[in-house]
Backbone of each chain as nested JSON, in Angstrom:
{
  "chains": [
    {"id": "A", "residues": [
      {"number": 1, "name": "MET", "atoms": {"N": [32.115, 12.3, -17.233], "CA": [31.173, 13.728, -17.426], "C": [32.12, 14.054, -16.217]}},
      {"number": 2, "name": "ALA", "atoms": {"N": [32.508, 15.407, -16.238], "CA": [32.341, 16.423, -15.19], "C": [31.473, 16.517, -14.206]}},
      {"number": 3, "name": "PHE", "atoms": {"N": [31.442, 17.296, -13.053], "CA": [30.636, 17.084, -11.999], "C": [29.838, 18.571, -12.74]}},
      {"number": 4, "name": "LEU", "atoms": {"N": [30.453, 19.413, -12.973], "CA": [29.639, 20.611, -13.396], "C": [30.323, 21.053, -15.061]}},
      {"number": 5, "name": "PRO", "atoms": {"N": [30.119, 20.479, -16.061], "CA": [30.753, 20.978, -17.185], "C": [30.49, 22.018, -17.446]}},
      {"number": 6, "name": "ASP", "atoms": {"N": [31.261, 22.846, -18.321], "CA": [31.098, 24.215, -18.561], "C": [29.893, 24.794, -19.189]}},
      {"number": 7, "name": "GLU", "atoms": {"N": [29.391, 24.008, -20.006], "CA": [27.719, 24.35, -20.321], "C": [27.035, 24.78, -19.194]}},
      {"number": 8, "name": "SER", "atoms": {"N": [27.137, 24.102, -18.016], "CA": [25.992, 24.487, -17.04], "C": [26.13, 25.921, -16.718]}},
      {"number": 9, "name": "ARG", "atoms": {"N": [27.086, 26.693, -17.08], "CA": [27.112, 28.136, -16.844], "C": [26.216, 28.97, -17.517]}},
      {"number": 10, "name": "SER", "atoms": {"N": [25.619, 28.282, -18.766], "CA": [24.685, 29.078, -19.404], "C": [23.409, 28.932, -18.695]}},
      {"number": 11, "name": "LEU", "atoms": {"N": [23.288, 28.419, -17.693], "CA": [22.006, 28.313, -16.971], "C": [22.158, 29.357, -16.033]}},
      {"number": 12, "name": "PRO", "atoms": {"N": [20.981, 29.81, -15.82], "CA": [21.084, 30.957, -14.706], "C": [21.174, 29.912, -13.549]}},
      {"number": 13, "name": "PRO", "atoms": {"N": [22.177, 30.436, -12.37], "CA": [22.467, 29.827, -11.348], "C": [21.61, 29.551, -10.332]}},
      {"number": 14, "name": "PRO", "atoms": {"N": [20.943, 28.621, -9.354], "CA": [20.171, 28.278, -8.626], "C": [20.053, 29.392, -6.875]}},
      {"number": 15, "name": "PRO", "atoms": {"N": [19.419, 29.802, -6.776], "CA": [19.774, 31.256, -5.719], "C": [20.717, 30.169, -4.659]}},
      {"number": 16, "name": "LEU", "atoms": {"N": [20.987, 31.202, -4.187], "CA": [22.347, 30.238, -2.86], "C": [21.288, 29.451, -1.988]}},
      {"number": 17, "name": "PHE", "atoms": {"N": [20.271, 30.265, -1.579], "CA": [19.224, 29.567, -0.346], "C": [18.423, 28.679, -1.396]}},
      {"number": 18, "name": "ASN", "atoms": {"N": [18.561, 27.374, -1.57], "CA": [17.749, 26.737, -2.37], "C": [17.196, 25.387, -1.253]}},
      {"number": 19, "name": "LYS", "atoms": {"N": [16.123, 24.772, -1.901], "CA": [15.823, 23.376, -1.296], "C": [16.795, 22.565, -0.884]}},
      {"number": 20, "name": "GLY", "atoms": {"N": [17.669, 22.389, -1.837], "CA": [18.813, 21.283, -1.663], "C": [19.857, 21.8, -0.474]}},
      {"number": 21, "name": "SER", "atoms": {"N": [20.05, 23.262, -0.848], "CA": [21.176, 23.693, 0.336], "C": [20.542, 23.809, 1.401]}},
      {"number": 22, "name": "VAL", "atoms": {"N": [19.74, 24.389, 1.939], "CA": [18.846, 24.606, 2.946], "C": [18.738, 23.069, 3.975]}},
      {"number": 23, "name": "TRP", "atoms": {"N": [18.04, 22.142, 2.786], "CA": [17.908, 20.786, 3.688], "C": [19.113, 20.174, 4.062]}},
      {"number": 24, "name": "LEU", "atoms": {"N": [20.149, 20.196, 3.083], "CA": [21.428, 19.553, 3.324], "C": [22.313, 20.285, 4.386]}},
      {"number": 25, "name": "GLY", "atoms": {"N": [21.796, 21.557, 4.797], "CA": [22.537, 22.473, 5.829], "C": [22.125, 21.799, 7.081]}},
      {"number": 26, "name": "PHE", "atoms": {"N": [20.761, 22.122, 7.007], "CA": [19.71, 21.346, 8.41], "C": [20.241, 19.949, 8.683]}},
      {"number": 27, "name": "VAL", "atoms": {"N": [20.371, 19.351, 7.756], "CA": [20.894, 17.653, 8.032], "C": [22.361, 17.746, 8.549]}},
      {"number": 28, "name": "GLY", "atoms": {"N": [23.163, 18.594, 8.064], "CA": [24.478, 18.743, 8.675], "C": [24.445, 19.125, 10.136]}},
      {"number": 29, "name": "TRP", "atoms": {"N": [23.442, 20.045, 10.236], "CA": [23.33, 20.416, 12.067], "C": [22.841, 19.345, 12.629]}},
      {"number": 30, "name": "LEU", "atoms": {"N": [21.862, 18.984, 12.428], "CA": [21.33, 17.452, 12.734], "C": [22.526, 16.543, 13.245]}},
      {"number": 31, "name": "ALA", "atoms": {"N": [23.393, 16.622, 12.164], "CA": [24.347, 15.376, 12.381], "C": [25.639, 15.798, 13.853]}},
      {"number": 32, "name": "ALA", "atoms": {"N": [25.461, 17.559, 13.835], "CA": [26.677, 17.983, 14.904], "C": [25.11, 17.468, 16.237]}},
      {"number": 33, "name": "LEU", "atoms": {"N": [24.385, 17.932, 16.065], "CA": [23.393, 17.588, 17.366], "C": [23.692, 16.212, 17.876]}},
      {"number": 34, "name": "ALA", "atoms": {"N": [23.202, 15.234, 16.617], "CA": [23.625, 14.148, 17.135], "C": [24.824, 13.76, 17.684]}},
      {"number": 35, "name": "ASP", "atoms": {"N": [25.909, 14.168, 17.153], "CA": [27.312, 13.753, 17.53], "C": [27.363, 14.441, 18.681]}},
      {"number": 36, "name": "ASN", "atoms": {"N": [26.752, 15.382, 19.386], "CA": [26.897, 15.97, 20.712], "C": [25.87, 14.641, 21.936]}},
      {"number": 37, "name": "ALA", "atoms": {"N": [24.789, 14.325, 21.249], "CA": [24.02, 13.668, 21.703], "C": [24.823, 11.932, 22.427]}},
      {"number": 38, "name": "PHE", "atoms": {"N": [25.272, 11.554, 21.321], "CA": [26.048, 10.292, 21.435], "C": [27.165, 10.505, 22.372]}},
      {"number": 39, "name": "ASN", "atoms": {"N": [28.057, 11.739, 22.492], "CA": [29.289, 11.955, 23.182], "C": [28.846, 12.349, 24.74]}},
      {"number": 40, "name": "GLN", "atoms": {"N": [27.547, 12.401, 24.997], "CA": [27.102, 12.955, 25.862], "C": [27.194, 14.219, 26.621]}},
      {"number": 41, "name": "ARG", "atoms": {"N": [27.166, 15.432, 25.504], "CA": [27.393, 16.651, 25.805], "C": [25.756, 17.098, 25.573]}},
      {"number": 42, "name": "PRO", "atoms": {"N": [26.092, 18.543, 26.02], "CA": [24.606, 19.181, 26.043], "C": [24.352, 19.513, 24.609]}},
      {"number": 43, "name": "VAL", "atoms": {"N": [23.183, 19.16, 23.973], "CA": [22.881, 18.603, 22.453], "C": [22.881, 20.43, 21.633]}},
      {"number": 44, "name": "ILE", "atoms": {"N": [22.365, 21.348, 22.087], "CA": [22.688, 22.212, 21.467], "C": [23.552, 23.479, 22.039]}},
      {"number": 45, "name": "ARG", "atoms": {"N": [23.866, 23.484, 23.229], "CA": [24.973, 24.162, 23.443], "C": [26.208, 23.892, 23.163]}},
      {"number": 46, "name": "ALA", "atoms": {"N": [26.827, 22.803, 23.332], "CA": [27.819, 22.124, 23.167], "C": [28.277, 22.237, 21.735]}},
      {"number": 47, "name": "GLY", "atoms": {"N": [29.622, 22.702, 21.201], "CA": [30.062, 22.412, 20.113], "C": [30.03, 23.132, 18.988]}},
      {"number": 48, "name": "VAL", "atoms": {"N": [29.587, 24.417, 19.449], "CA": [28.92, 25.009, 18.564], "C": [29.601, 25.239, 17.079]}},
      {"number": 49, "name": "HIS", "atoms": {"N": [30.885, 25.326, 17.23], "CA": [31.832, 25.482, 16.017], "C": [31.849, 23.922, 15.519]}},
      {"number": 50, "name": "ARG", "atoms": {"N": [31.205, 23.012, 15.949], "CA": [31.051, 21.595, 15.063], "C": [29.546, 22.053, 14.278]}},
      {"number": 51, "name": "GLN", "atoms": {"N": [29.049, 22.734, 15.005], "CA": [27.791, 22.603, 14.409], "C": [27.796, 23.703, 13.312]}},
      {"number": 52, "name": "ILE", "atoms": {"N": [28.186, 24.59, 12.922], "CA": [28.338, 25.834, 12.229], "C": [29.281, 24.907, 11.059]}},
      {"number": 53, "name": "LEU", "atoms": {"N": [30.509, 24.114, 11.428], "CA": [31.267, 23.546, 10.189], "C": [30.14, 22.474, 9.693]}},
      {"number": 54, "name": "PHE", "atoms": {"N": [29.441, 21.513, 10.174], "CA": [28.613, 20.347, 9.513], "C": [27.557, 21.031, 8.924]}},
      {"number": 55, "name": "ALA", "atoms": {"N": [26.723, 22.043, 9.245], "CA": [25.832, 23.096, 8.432], "C": [26.484, 23.407, 7.209]}},
      {"number": 56, "name": "SER", "atoms": {"N": [27.588, 24.453, 7.379], "CA": [28.125, 24.77, 6.253], "C": [28.747, 23.75, 5.34]}},
      {"number": 57, "name": "VAL", "atoms": {"N": [28.805, 22.817, 5.659], "CA": [29.391, 21.46, 4.704], "C": [28.26, 21.098, 4.013]}},
      {"number": 58, "name": "GLY", "atoms": {"N": [26.848, 20.951, 4.555], "CA": [25.794, 20.705, 4.496], "C": [25.522, 21.335, 3.035]}},
      {"number": 59, "name": "PHE", "atoms": {"N": [25.448, 22.727, 3.506], "CA": [24.888, 23.377, 2.603], "C": [25.666, 23.655, 1.463]}},
      {"number": 60, "name": "PHE", "atoms": {"N": [26.649, 23.662, 1.658], "CA": [27.796, 23.552, 0.383], "C": [27.423, 22.391, -0.783]}},
      {"number": 61, "name": "VAL", "atoms": {"N": [27.563, 21.262, -0.168], "CA": [27.344, 19.595, -0.828], "C": [25.939, 20.004, -1.349]}},
      {"number": 62, "name": "GLY", "atoms": {"N": [24.595, 20.634, -0.688], "CA": [23.464, 20.634, -1.46], "C": [23.479, 21.856, -2.398]}},
      {"number": 63, "name": "TYR", "atoms": {"N": [24.199, 23.002, -2.31], "CA": [24.075, 23.981, -3.497], "C": [24.673, 23.183, -5.024]}},
      {"number": 64, "name": "GLN", "atoms": {"N": [25.86, 22.265, -4.591], "CA": [26.498, 21.702, -5.803], "C": [25.593, 20.554, -6.523]}},
      {"number": 65, "name": "LEU", "atoms": {"N": [25.04, 19.928, -5.371], "CA": [24.205, 18.908, -6.047], "C": [22.87, 19.523, -7.035]}},
      {"number": 66, "name": "VAL", "atoms": {"N": [22.337, 20.888, -6.192], "CA": [21.223, 21.133, -6.918], "C": [21.804, 21.775, -8.19]}},
      {"number": 67, "name": "LYS", "atoms": {"N": [22.881, 22.591, -8.393], "CA": [23.468, 22.997, -9.481], "C": [23.519, 21.761, -10.599]}},
      {"number": 68, "name": "ARG", "atoms": {"N": [23.765, 21.043, -10.288], "CA": [24.464, 19.177, -11.347], "C": [22.85, 19.173, -11.502]}},
      {"number": 69, "name": "ALA", "atoms": {"N": [21.805, 19.096, -10.517], "CA": [20.637, 18.804, -10.869], "C": [19.867, 19.169, -12.001]}},
      {"number": 70, "name": "GLU", "atoms": {"N": [20.24, 20.761, -11.916], "CA": [19.384, 21.317, -12.511], "C": [20.14, 21.308, -13.754]}},
      {"number": 71, "name": "TYR", "atoms": {"N": [21.176, 21.144, -14.25], "CA": [21.966, 21.008, -15.426], "C": [21.486, 19.563, -16.555]}},
      {"number": 72, "name": "ILE", "atoms": {"N": [21.53, 18.626, -15.311], "CA": [21.119, 17.23, -15.864], "C": [19.469, 17.465, -16.23]}},
      {"number": 73, "name": "HIS", "atoms": {"N": [18.534, 18.538, -15.612], "CA": [17.114, 18.328, -16.03], "C": [17.124, 19.456, -17.612]}},
      {"number": 74, "name": "ALA", "atoms": {"N": [18.054, 20.18, -17.304], "CA": [17.84, 21.138, -18.706], "C": [18.393, 20.527, -19.616]}},
      {"number": 75, "name": "LYS", "atoms": {"N": [19.511, 19.416, -19.468], "CA": [20.389, 18.798, -20.746], "C": [19.168, 17.95, -21.193]}},
      {"number": 76, "name": "VAL", "atoms": {"N": [18.336, 17.278, -20.396], "CA": [17.314, 16.219, -20.996], "C": [15.999, 17.028, -21.504]}},
      {"number": 77, "name": "ASP", "atoms": {"N": [16.011, 18.166, -21.047], "CA": [14.838, 18.892, -21.545], "C": [15.213, 19.151, -22.995]}},
      {"number": 78, "name": "ARG", "atoms": {"N": [16.465, 19.819, -22.81], "CA": [16.752, 20.101, -24.392], "C": [16.779, 19.022, -25.548]}},
      {"number": 79, "name": "GLU", "atoms": {"N": [17.599, 18.206, -24.913], "CA": [17.295, 16.391, -26.002], "C": [15.903, 16.499, -26.171]}},
      {"number": 80, "name": "MET", "atoms": {"N": [14.872, 16.371, -25.247], "CA": [13.638, 16.146, -25.683], "C": [13.276, 17.196, -26.967]}},
      {"number": 81, "name": "PHE", "atoms": {"N": [13.363, 18.455, -26.349], "CA": [12.931, 19.456, -27.313], "C": [13.63, 19.208, -28.803]}},
      {"number": 82, "name": "GLU", "atoms": {"N": [14.829, 18.69, -28.783], "CA": [15.409, 18.285, -29.843], "C": [14.676, 17.365, -30.872]}},
      {"number": 83, "name": "TYR", "atoms": {"N": [14.433, 16.414, -30.092], "CA": [13.759, 15.164, -30.709], "C": [12.328, 15.514, -31.083]}},
      {"number": 84, "name": "ILE", "atoms": {"N": [11.596, 16.441, -30.331], "CA": [10.378, 16.53, -30.891], "C": [9.998, 17.713, -32.336]}},
      {"number": 85, "name": "ARG", "atoms": {"N": [11.431, 18.324, -31.902], "CA": [11.747, 19.35, -33.462], "C": [12.012, 18.395, -34.527]}},
      {"number": 86, "name": "HIS", "atoms": {"N": [12.796, 17.389, -34.387], "CA": [13.198, 16.386, -35.406], "C": [12.079, 14.9, -36.093]}},
      {"number": 87, "name": "HIS", "atoms": {"N": [10.974, 15.302, -35.029], "CA": [9.862, 14.46, -35.212], "C": [8.487, 14.555, -34.909]}},
      {"number": 88, "name": "PRO", "atoms": {"N": [8.367, 15.945, -36.203], "CA": [7.158, 16.854, -36.061], "C": [5.661, 15.918, -36.18]}},
      {"number": 89, "name": "VAL", "atoms": {"N": [5.908, 14.796, -37.168], "CA": [4.966, 13.615, -37.223], "C": [4.198, 13.327, -36.112]}},
      {"number": 90, "name": "ASP", "atoms": {"N": [5.185, 12.762, -34.904], "CA": [4.94, 12.202, -34.011], "C": [4.049, 13.03, -33.03]}},
      {"number": 91, "name": "PHE", "atoms": {"N": [4.137, 14.491, -33.38], "CA": [3.71, 15.197, -32.201], "C": [2.357, 16.201, -32.742]}},
      {"number": 92, "name": "HIS", "atoms": {"N": [1.757, 15.677, -34.034], "CA": [0.802, 16.712, -34.186], "C": [-0.331, 16.496, -33.1]}},
      {"number": 93, "name": "SER", "atoms": {"N": [-0.943, 17.829, -32.718], "CA": [-2.002, 17.691, -32.075], "C": [-3.071, 16.492, -32.596]}},
      {"number": 94, "name": "PRO", "atoms": {"N": [-4.181, 16.131, -31.734], "CA": [-4.954, 15.21, -32.301], "C": [-5.99, 16.115, -33.161]}},
      {"number": 95, "name": "ALA", "atoms": {"N": [-6.11, 15.19, -33.974], "CA": [-7.323, 16.21, -35.364], "C": [-8.468, 16.63, -34.935]}},
      {"number": 96, "name": "GLY", "atoms": {"N": [-9.091, 17.529, -35.282], "CA": [-10.632, 18.026, -35.244], "C": [-10.733, 18.548, -33.637]}}
    ]},
    {"id": "B", "residues": [
      {"number": 1, "name": "MET", "atoms": {"N": [34.228, -25.612, 29.705], "CA": [35.037, -24.647, 29.148], "C": [34.251, -23.763, 28.368]}},
      {"number": 2, "name": "ALA", "atoms": {"N": [33.123, -23.799, 28.032], "CA": [32.503, -22.075, 27.774], "C": [32.681, -21.253, 28.858]}},
      {"number": 3, "name": "ALA", "atoms": {"N": [32.325, -21.838, 30.255], "CA": [31.995, -20.999, 31.204], "C": [33.58, -20.556, 31.52]}},
      {"number": 4, "name": "GLY", "atoms": {"N": [34.642, -21.14, 31.094], "CA": [35.608, -20.65, 31.68], "C": [36.198, -19.333, 30.407]}},
      {"number": 5, "name": "LEU", "atoms": {"N": [35.81, -19.663, 29.234], "CA": [35.713, -18.589, 28.547], "C": [34.912, -17.372, 28.552]}},
      {"number": 6, "name": "ARG", "atoms": {"N": [34.021, -17.956, 29.145], "CA": [32.712, -16.391, 29.427], "C": [33.721, -15.374, 30.449]}},
      {"number": 7, "name": "ALA", "atoms": {"N": [34.318, -16.371, 31.323], "CA": [34.923, -15.606, 32.365], "C": [36.481, -14.651, 32.218]}},
      {"number": 8, "name": "VAL", "atoms": {"N": [36.957, -15.303, 31.288], "CA": [38.181, -14.851, 30.707], "C": [37.623, -13.604, 29.964]}},
      {"number": 9, "name": "ARG", "atoms": {"N": [36.611, -13.715, 29.422], "CA": [36.501, -12.176, 28.222], "C": [35.971, -11.353, 29.503]}},
      {"number": 10, "name": "ARG", "atoms": {"N": [35.201, -11.741, 30.241], "CA": [34.766, -10.667, 31.642], "C": [35.719, -9.927, 31.901]}},
      {"number": 11, "name": "TRP", "atoms": {"N": [36.75, -10.676, 32.384], "CA": [38.14, -10.131, 32.976], "C": [38.844, -9.299, 31.8]}},
      {"number": 12, "name": "GLY", "atoms": {"N": [38.55, -9.141, 30.601], "CA": [38.914, -8.477, 29.79], "C": [40.484, -9.013, 29.1]}},
      {"number": 13, "name": "LEU", "atoms": {"N": [40.75, -10.201, 29.638], "CA": [41.882, -10.622, 29.204], "C": [42.016, -11.159, 27.801]}},
      {"number": 14, "name": "VAL", "atoms": {"N": [40.609, -11.519, 27.055], "CA": [41.117, -11.606, 25.432], "C": [40.482, -10.059, 25.052]}},
      {"number": 15, "name": "ALA", "atoms": {"N": [40.983, -9.842, 24.141], "CA": [40.866, -8.641, 23.174], "C": [39.424, -8.001, 23.172]}},
      {"number": 16, "name": "ALA", "atoms": {"N": [39.033, -7.001, 23.999], "CA": [37.795, -6.825, 23.614], "C": [37.566, -5.897, 22.412]}},
      {"number": 17, "name": "ALA", "atoms": {"N": [36.259, -5.992, 22.077], "CA": [35.918, -5.365, 20.884], "C": [36.193, -3.711, 21.266]}},
      {"number": 18, "name": "PRO", "atoms": {"N": [36.992, -2.935, 19.926], "CA": [37.368, -1.322, 20.437], "C": [36.109, -0.552, 20.363]}},
      {"number": 19, "name": "PRO", "atoms": {"N": [36.218, 0.285, 21.737], "CA": [35.082, 0.954, 21.364], "C": [34.456, 1.749, 20.329]}},
      {"number": 20, "name": "ARG", "atoms": {"N": [33.091, 1.837, 20.12], "CA": [32.586, 2.481, 18.929], "C": [32.031, 4.105, 19.318]}},
      {"number": 21, "name": "LEU", "atoms": {"N": [30.997, 3.832, 19.802], "CA": [30.443, 5.39, 19.954], "C": [30.821, 5.829, 21.5]}},
      {"number": 22, "name": "GLY", "atoms": {"N": [30.518, 7.135, 21.742], "CA": [30.82, 7.694, 23.189], "C": [30.633, 6.794, 24.48]}},
      {"number": 23, "name": "PHE", "atoms": {"N": [29.322, 5.671, 24.15], "CA": [29.27, 5.435, 25.141], "C": [29.585, 3.807, 25.444]}},
      {"number": 24, "name": "THR", "atoms": {"N": [30.594, 3.385, 24.819], "CA": [31.2, 2.528, 24.932], "C": [32.667, 2.321, 25.439]}},
      {"number": 25, "name": "ARG", "atoms": {"N": [32.755, 3.409, 25.67], "CA": [34.226, 3.947, 26.287], "C": [35.049, 3.241, 27.308]}},
      {"number": 26, "name": "SER", "atoms": {"N": [36.268, 2.148, 26.884], "CA": [36.672, 1.885, 28.07], "C": [37.839, 2.288, 28.307]}},
      {"number": 27, "name": "ALA", "atoms": {"N": [38.129, 2.764, 29.557], "CA": [39.307, 3.21, 30.153], "C": [40.837, 2.894, 29.93]}},
      {"number": 28, "name": "PHE", "atoms": {"N": [40.656, 1.293, 29.089], "CA": [42.168, 1.074, 29.293], "C": [42.3, 1.362, 27.693]}},
      {"number": 29, "name": "VAL", "atoms": {"N": [41.426, 1.587, 26.945], "CA": [41.646, 1.92, 25.579], "C": [41.38, 3.414, 24.959]}},
      {"number": 30, "name": "VAL", "atoms": {"N": [40.858, 4.297, 25.437], "CA": [40.769, 5.436, 24.925], "C": [41.054, 6.322, 25.792]}},
      {"number": 31, "name": "LYS", "atoms": {"N": [41.966, 7.635, 25.355], "CA": [42.478, 8.189, 26.393], "C": [41.151, 9.201, 26.915]}},
      {"number": 32, "name": "LYS", "atoms": {"N": [41.334, 9.838, 28.241], "CA": [40.434, 10.835, 28.587], "C": [40.202, 11.778, 28.204]}},
      {"number": 33, "name": "GLU", "atoms": {"N": [38.665, 12.072, 27.911], "CA": [38.165, 12.914, 27.099], "C": [37.838, 14.247, 27.765]}},
      {"number": 34, "name": "ASN", "atoms": {"N": [38.351, 15.951, 27.495], "CA": [37.719, 16.716, 28.626], "C": [37.199, 17.586, 27.739]}},
      {"number": 35, "name": "ASN", "atoms": {"N": [35.575, 17.739, 27.782], "CA": [34.926, 18.629, 26.994], "C": [34.836, 19.928, 27.919]}},
      {"number": 36, "name": "ALA", "atoms": {"N": [35.361, 19.877, 28.836], "CA": [35.184, 21.573, 29.736], "C": [36.267, 22.131, 28.972]}},
      {"number": 37, "name": "GLN", "atoms": {"N": [37.54, 22.314, 28.345], "CA": [38.571, 22.626, 27.803], "C": [38.462, 22.533, 26.711]}},
      {"number": 38, "name": "PRO", "atoms": {"N": [38.18, 23.675, 25.906], "CA": [37.927, 23.777, 24.397], "C": [39.27, 23.281, 23.732]}},
      {"number": 39, "name": "ASN", "atoms": {"N": [38.863, 22.681, 22.617], "CA": [40.331, 22.21, 21.892], "C": [40.799, 23.388, 20.674]}},
      {"number": 40, "name": "TRP", "atoms": {"N": [41.183, 24.454, 21.093], "CA": [41.265, 25.492, 20.922], "C": [41.596, 25.579, 19.153]}},
      {"number": 41, "name": "LEU", "atoms": {"N": [42.542, 24.448, 18.831], "CA": [42.971, 23.968, 17.288], "C": [41.642, 23.556, 16.718]}},
      {"number": 42, "name": "GLY", "atoms": {"N": [41.099, 22.693, 16.746], "CA": [39.739, 22.174, 16.452], "C": [38.758, 23.097, 16.232]}},
      {"number": 43, "name": "VAL", "atoms": {"N": [38.781, 23.955, 17.182], "CA": [37.711, 24.901, 17.153], "C": [38.01, 26.142, 15.799]}},
      {"number": 44, "name": "GLY", "atoms": {"N": [39.361, 26.206, 15.966], "CA": [40.158, 27.451, 14.712], "C": [39.821, 26.6, 13.531]}},
      {"number": 45, "name": "LEU", "atoms": {"N": [40.457, 25.674, 13.564], "CA": [40.261, 24.55, 12.504], "C": [38.733, 24.8, 11.712]}},
      {"number": 46, "name": "ALA", "atoms": {"N": [37.787, 24.378, 12.62], "CA": [36.183, 24.662, 12.186], "C": [35.942, 25.673, 11.745]}},
      {"number": 47, "name": "PHE", "atoms": {"N": [36.09, 26.747, 12.483], "CA": [35.465, 28.334, 12.049], "C": [36.354, 28.641, 10.622]}},
      {"number": 48, "name": "GLY", "atoms": {"N": [38.047, 28.141, 10.723], "CA": [38.391, 28.799, 9.666], "C": [38.055, 28.151, 8.267]}},
      {"number": 49, "name": "THR", "atoms": {"N": [37.694, 26.424, 8.496], "CA": [37.387, 25.905, 7.252], "C": [35.858, 26.632, 7.049]}},
      {"number": 50, "name": "SER", "atoms": {"N": [34.857, 26.515, 7.593], "CA": [33.688, 26.891, 7.561], "C": [33.276, 28.659, 6.818]}},
      {"number": 51, "name": "ALA", "atoms": {"N": [34.438, 29.55, 7.238], "CA": [34.476, 30.774, 6.537], "C": [34.957, 30.086, 5.029]}},
      {"number": 52, "name": "ALA", "atoms": {"N": [36.197, 29.761, 5.125], "CA": [36.663, 29.552, 3.637], "C": [35.791, 28.834, 2.574]}},
      {"number": 53, "name": "LEU", "atoms": {"N": [34.864, 28.001, 3.421], "CA": [33.602, 27.216, 2.729], "C": [32.597, 28.49, 1.988]}},
      {"number": 54, "name": "TRP", "atoms": {"N": [32.618, 29.109, 3.056], "CA": [31.305, 29.994, 2.647], "C": [31.91, 31.083, 1.425]}},
      {"number": 55, "name": "GLY", "atoms": {"N": [33.184, 31.408, 2.043], "CA": [33.308, 32.598, 1.051], "C": [33.397, 31.848, -0.504]}},
      {"number": 56, "name": "PHE", "atoms": {"N": [34.271, 30.731, -0.498], "CA": [34.102, 30.239, -1.777], "C": [32.924, 30.007, -2.482]}},
      {"number": 57, "name": "LEU", "atoms": {"N": [31.878, 29.725, -1.774], "CA": [30.866, 29.425, -2.147], "C": [29.981, 30.656, -2.82]}},
      {"number": 58, "name": "ILE", "atoms": {"N": [29.958, 31.751, -2.105], "CA": [29.513, 33.056, -2.277], "C": [30.486, 33.625, -3.39]}},
      {"number": 59, "name": "LYS", "atoms": {"N": [31.714, 33.598, -3.57], "CA": [32.44, 34.068, -4.855], "C": [32.001, 33.448, -5.681]}},
      {"number": 60, "name": "GLN", "atoms": {"N": [31.876, 31.884, -5.637], "CA": [31.554, 31.441, -7.091], "C": [30.11, 31.464, -7.579]}},
      {"number": 61, "name": "HIS", "atoms": {"N": [29.246, 31.714, -6.536], "CA": [27.758, 32.22, -6.996], "C": [27.547, 33.606, -7.952]}},
      {"number": 62, "name": "ASP", "atoms": {"N": [28.236, 34.648, -7.252], "CA": [28.778, 35.751, -7.985], "C": [29.264, 35.504, -9.21]}},
      {"number": 63, "name": "GLU", "atoms": {"N": [30.146, 34.734, -9.457], "CA": [30.563, 34.547, -10.719], "C": [29.82, 33.969, -11.63]}},
      {"number": 64, "name": "ASP", "atoms": {"N": [29.259, 32.826, -11.172], "CA": [28.023, 32.483, -12.04], "C": [26.946, 33.301, -12.368]}},
      {"number": 65, "name": "VAL", "atoms": {"N": [26.72, 34.202, -11.786], "CA": [25.603, 35.257, -12.309], "C": [26.567, 35.923, -13.131]}},
      {"number": 66, "name": "VAL", "atoms": {"N": [27.435, 36.557, -12.856], "CA": [28.189, 37.152, -14.23], "C": [28.252, 36.498, -15.387]}},
      {"number": 67, "name": "GLU", "atoms": {"N": [28.999, 35.292, -15.409], "CA": [28.993, 34.413, -16.303], "C": [27.72, 34.577, -17.066]}},
      {"number": 68, "name": "TYR", "atoms": {"N": [26.585, 33.829, -16.475], "CA": [25.379, 33.717, -16.93], "C": [24.701, 34.631, -17.725]}},
      {"number": 69, "name": "GLU", "atoms": {"N": [25.162, 36.021, -17.304], "CA": [24.316, 37.468, -17.765], "C": [25.135, 37.719, -19.179]}},
      {"number": 70, "name": "ARG", "atoms": {"N": [26.426, 37.266, -19.046], "CA": [27.534, 37.399, -19.994], "C": [27.074, 36.787, -21.301]}},
      {"number": 71, "name": "ARG", "atoms": {"N": [26.744, 35.213, -20.703], "CA": [26.401, 34.536, -22.26], "C": [25.038, 34.744, -22.774]}},
      {"number": 72, "name": "LYS", "atoms": {"N": [24.201, 35.218, -21.618], "CA": [22.748, 35.794, -22.205], "C": [22.781, 36.743, -23.202]}},
      {"number": 73, "name": "ARG", "atoms": {"N": [23.929, 37.573, -22.654], "CA": [23.843, 39.039, -23.874], "C": [24.472, 38.403, -25.023]}},
      {"number": 74, "name": "ALA", "atoms": {"N": [25.655, 37.45, -25.117], "CA": [26.167, 36.998, -26.134], "C": [25.42, 36.077, -27.187]}},
      {"number": 75, "name": "ARG", "atoms": {"N": [24.45, 35.321, -26.423], "CA": [23.384, 34.373, -27.112], "C": [22.412, 35.533, -27.737]}},
      {"number": 76, "name": "GLY", "atoms": {"N": [22.015, 36.571, -26.986], "CA": [20.613, 37.797, -27.399], "C": [21.295, 37.902, -28.938]}},
      {"number": 77, "name": "ARG", "atoms": {"N": [22.628, 38.342, -29.161], "CA": [22.757, 39.056, -30.177], "C": [22.866, 38.215, -31.304]}},
      {"number": 78, "name": "LYS", "atoms": {"N": [23.129, 36.704, -31.139], "CA": [23.103, 36.07, -31.946], "C": [22.087, 35.502, -32.896]}},
      {"number": 79, "name": "CYS", "atoms": {"N": [20.7, 34.969, -32.115], "CA": [19.661, 34.192, -32.479], "C": [18.52, 34.796, -31.615]}},
      {"number": 80, "name": "THR", "atoms": {"N": [17.611, 35.281, -31.969], "CA": [16.107, 35.344, -31.274], "C": [15.38, 34.25, -31.461]}},
      {"number": 81, "name": "GLY", "atoms": {"N": [15.544, 33.144, -32.084], "CA": [14.788, 31.826, -31.974], "C": [14.838, 31.027, -30.753]}},
      {"number": 82, "name": "CYS", "atoms": {"N": [15.974, 31.023, -30.029], "CA": [16.041, 30.257, -29.387], "C": [15.331, 29.757, -28.233]}},
      {"number": 83, "name": "SER", "atoms": {"N": [14.867, 28.586, -27.542], "CA": [14.49, 28.691, -26.711], "C": [14.666, 29.136, -25.232]}}
    ]}
  ]
}
């Protein structure tokens, strides 16, 4: 299966700043800070271009992953509701 | 014999392990790094790539919103009982 099939575009796109993108962007930034630390550079003041690049890559990857996760969840929900629709006997509310 | 081997390793005559992280650099193996002068090519590539990534992301997001609205309108006219 493609990473994001065409039918995923029928779903509302997640907001740009969502849990996954913000968190992975933050993780990317931390990775740049760690790189500074390992190479004995000033941790936050050095390599700002690197910090921005790592954070951007993390943000981008996080956003794509969240989109795919929402698609998978929607697909599974659809299959579940279809199953419920086809087997109403199993899903009657308890009698009385 | 073990003592001799140990001495050989200490003198760097046997192939040393390649330097891994910044704090294991051996002057014989790695060129001198100069963090004082910016690597302008690297800086340009980093900023360029970041700008390209953000541009692509924002463009893709806007296109996704438009496409979703379009499909919602198309579907809305077709059936009203969809979940």
